[in-house]
Structure formats: structure tokens, C-alpha cells
C-alpha positions in Angstrom: 80.0 166.5 112.2 82.3 169.4 111.6 86.1 169.5 112.3 88.1 172.4 113.5 92.0 172.1 113.2 94.2 173.9 115.8 97.6 173.9 116.8 98.4 173.8 120.7 99.9 176.9 121.9 102.6 177.1 124.7 100.3 179.3 126.7 97.8 176.4 126.8 100.3 174.1 128.6 101.1 173.8 132.4 104.3 173.1 134.3 103.9 169.4 133.3 104.3 170.4 129.6 100.8 169.1 128.8 97.7 171.2 128.0 95.9 172.3 131.1 92.5 170.6 131.3 90.6 173.9 131.2 91.5 174.5 127.6 89.5 171.4 126.4 86.3 173.6 127.2 87.6 176.5 125.0 88.1 174.1 122.2 84.6 172.6 122.6 83.5 176.3 122.2 85.5 176.8 119.1 83.8 173.7 117.5 80.3 174.9 118.6 80.8 178.3 117.2 82.1 176.7 113.9 79.2 174.5 113.8 76.8 177.3 114.0 78.7 179.3 111.5 78.4 176.5 109.0 74.7 176.2 109.8 74.5 179.8 108.6 73.9 181.2 112.0 75.6 184.5 113.0 76.4 184.6 116.8 76.6 188.6 116.6 73.1 188.8 114.8 71.7 186.5 117.5 73.1 188.6 120.1 71.8 191.7 118.4 68.3 190.1 118.5 68.7 189.5 122.3 69.3 185.8 122.1 72.2 184.1 123.9 72.8 180.3 124.7 74.4 179.8 128.0 75.8 176.3 128.9 73.6 174.6 131.6 75.7 171.3 131.4 79.2 170.5 130.4 81.2 167.1 130.7 84.7 166.1 129.5 86.4 162.9 129.8 90.2 163.1 129.4 91.8 160.2 127.7 95.5 161.2 126.8 97.5 164.4 126.9 98.0 167.0 124.4 101.3 168.8 124.4 102.8 172.0 122.8 102.7 172.1 119.1 100.4 169.2 118.6 97.9 169.6 115.8 94.6 168.8 117.2 91.2 168.0 115.5 88.1 169.2 117.4 85.3 167.2 116.1 81.9 168.5 116.9 78.4 167.1 116.3 75.0 168.3 117.4 72.9 165.4 118.9 69.8 167.2 119.7 68.1 170.6 118.9 64.7 172.0 119.9 63.4 175.5 119.9 64.8 175.7 123.7 68.0 173.8 123.8 71.0 172.4 121.8 73.2 169.4 122.8 76.6 168.9 121.2 79.3 166.2 121.6 83.0 166.7 121.0 86.1 164.6 120.3 89.6 166.0 120.6 92.0 164.0 118.5 95.8 164.2 117.9 96.2 164.5 114.1 99.6 163.0 114.0 98.7 159.7 115.3 94.9 159.5 115.7 94.9 159.2 119.5 91.7 160.2 121.1 92.7 163.1 123.7 89.2 163.9 125.2 85.5 163.4 124.6 82.7 165.7 126.0 79.4 167.2 125.6 77.5 170.6 126.4 73.8 171.5 126.6 73.0 175.1 125.9 69.4 176.7 126.5 68.3 179.8 124.5 67.7 182.8 126.6 67.4 186.4 126.5 70.2 188.6 127.8 68.3 188.8 131.0 68.5 185.1 131.3 64.9 184.2 130.7 64.4 181.0 128.7 63.0 181.5 125.3 62.0 179.6 122.2 64.4 180.1 119.4 62.6 182.1 116.6 61.9 180.2 113.6 64.3 182.2 111.4 67.2 180.5 113.4 65.7 177.3 114.4 64.8 176.3 110.8 68.3 176.9 109.7 69.7 174.9 112.6 67.3 172.0 112.3 68.0 171.7 108.4 71.7 171.8 109.0 71.3 169.2 111.7 69.1 166.9 109.7 70.9 167.2 106.3 74.7 167.8 107.0 75.7 168.4 110.6 75.2 165.1 112.2 
């Protein structure tokens, strides 16, 4: 599991002074990108190699409200990786009191930029699998 620490910005709140629900999906992406970075995967390099990984499934359960200036922890774990897909789970927690704000998961498929499903080349897959098995669960 990796953790990203963020402060809730005013622009992320709605008229009820709480974080708008769509921001949780951005936070999931921040966790996913950091997970890949820590696994030694460069997204820019992957894109240069004609590899992208669109989301094919996303789910979020909202538990409590985050508010402006809250410090949140985005906890990201990979639960499955194959040469064709990755599945991540997320927890968003308010740092000050440990309250669970949301949980969720995403599934990504590896494709080329034209949208054709591909097998992730071993240069990427081996790094990702090794991190998943040794440090990233």
C-alpha cells in the first residue's frame, strides 16, 4: 500500500461546504499514479511506447464528508495485476481523526492509443509484478 497526503482545496467543495463527490475519482487517480511511480513505471514513457490503461470499471462508497482544508490520506493498494489488467483499491481517510471518508476500486485494461487491448510488455509487467509481490500490497 502507498499513501498520498493531500489538503482539500476550496475549489473541490460544493455549496454545502463539503467535497464534491467527483473529486474522489481524481484522488483515486493520484494514488494510482503514485503507486506506479513507486513501482518504477514512468507514465510518460509508457505513453511514448503507445501504452495507455483506460479505466473499465470504477466504484466508490462514500462514508463521511471531507471539508475545505482537511488533510486527507489516499491509501492505494493493487489487488491484482496481469499482463492485460490492473485492479486497485482505495481508502480516503481524514488525517486529523482517522475517519474513513470513502472506499473504492478501479480496473484498468492495457491498450494501445487506438484502444486495442494489448499485453503489457515484460519490461513494464515485471517491474509492476515485482513491486506488487514485494512491497506494494
